[in-house]
Each structure stands twice: as structure tokens, then as C-alpha cells.
N, C-alpha and C positions, 0 to 999 in steps of 0.2 A: 544417441549423442545430440541429436537435434533438439529433443525435449529438454535435455539438461541445459543446453545453451540458452534456450528460451526462458527457462526458469531463472538462470543467472542474470540474464539481461533484464527480466521483469523485476527481480530483487534490487538490482543496481538502480533502475529507474525509480522505484519506490523510495529508496534511500535518498536519491537526488531531490525528489519532490519534497520529502520530509525535511531535509536540511535547508532547502531554499525557502520554505514557508515558515520555518521555526525562527523565533526571535528570542533573544536572551539579553540579560543585563549583568554587567560586572561592576560591583561597588568596591571602591578602594579607599583606604584611609591612610593618609600620609602624615607623618610627624616630621616636619622640616622637609627634607628630600628623601627620607627613608620610608619605604612601604612597611606599614605596621600590620595591617589586616586587609584581607580582601574576601569578598563573598559573592557567590553566584546566585544565591537564593534570597538573601535578606539584607538588611542594612548591616554595615560593619560595626564592630565594637570600637569604642573610643580608646585611645591610649591613656586617658586620664589627665592629659595636659591641656585640655581645652580651657580657654579663658572665658569666664562668664562675665556678664555685665555687673558693674559695681555701682551701688547706690550711695550717693553722697548724702550729706546732712540736709541739703536743701531739696530733696526729692528729685534730684537730677541723676540721670544714669550716665555712666561713662563706659563706653564700649572700647575694650582694649583689643588689639589685633594679636591673635595667637599665632603660633607656628604650625598648627595643625590645619589640614585641609582634606576635604572629601572630594573624590573624583568618581564620576559615573560614566561608564561606557555602555551605550545601548546599540545593539545590532538588531534592526527590525527586518522581518522577513516580508516576503511578497504576500499581499492580500488580494491580488487580482485573479486568483484562480477561481473561476466560476464555471459551472457546467453550461454547455452550449445546448440550447433548445432549438430544434428546427421545427418550423411549421410548414406543413405540406397542404396545398390546396387539393381539391377533389380529383382533378386530372392527374396530379402527381401521385396521389395515393392509389389510384386505379392502375397507373403504370407500374408502380413498385409491386403491388400485389400480383399483377399479371406476370411480371418478370420473375418473381420468386416462385410462383406456381409453375411456370413453364420450365424453369431450370430444376425445380424439385422433381417434376415428372420425368425429365431427361436423365437426371443423375440418381434417382432412387433405384435401389436394387430390385430387380424383378424376382418375384417368387413364383417359380414354376411348379405346379402341382401335376405330377404324373399320375393320372388316374386310368392307366391302361388296363390294369389287372384288378379292378374292383369287383368284377363279377366272376372272376376265375377262381376255381377251387382246385387245389393240387390233386393229382391222381392218388388213388389208394395204393399203398405199398404192399406188395405181396411178399417180397423178399427184401432184406437189407442189402442194398447194392454195395455199400462201402465195405462191409465185412466180406461179402462174396468175392469182390475184386481185390480185397486187402489193400484199400487205399485209406491211409490214416493221415490226419493232419497233425504234424508234430510241432 
């Protein structure tokens, strides 16, 4: 149960970091006050009622104001997530290595080798005692 809860918490934290660092843009095209098109990935399509500049006879351009407008909503994520690098001087490195070594020696499982019967050979069997005494393992 404890491992499952750790995995769930780690997954939730990863999702939180992902969504706080992610940024996205919503592009919207309005014709008057009506939303005609929106896009999350690219520019929006025009409704076809955009007013273009008109050129008069004397090479002057007249810009007419149309009813269409484009709106862009940008949500930026955090970019200040940087790994932290610690620098240790020689005394601190010596202390950390001695600390880790001492606790590793204390907490490491001991392997006990029983070498009591290395030179012992079993006696020669004259009779099979199990059958003689009728002792069977069932």
C-alpha cells in the first residue's frame, strides 16, 4: 500500500510540474461580437469579411475599418526551474564520505559463513536406519 501511494504522489507531482511549466496560446477570430473561429495550434481562419486597403486614383491608400478582429490569449509557464548544483570543499567531502561509509558498515547485512563441518565426513552406513525403524517422511 505504501509503494502504491508513493507512486500516485510521484505521478501527481510530475503532472503538476508539467502543467506549471507548459505554456500555450489561444487565437480567436471575431466577426463583430461573434466568435467565428479559434485555434490552439495555429492562426485562425478568416471569415472572409476582412476589409482590405483600397487604392485611389492618385496612389493614395484608404484604410477602412472592418468589423473583424483577432484576439490572442497567451498563458506562459514558469521558466525558472533550474537544477541546483552544490559545491563541497575538501573537508565537507571527507565528512560525507566518512559518514556514508560508517553507516554503510553499520547497516550492511552480515554474511556469516558456518565452516564448522568442512573437514567432517559422514560415517559409513551399514544399515538403512530409516527403513529399519520404519520412519518415513510423508
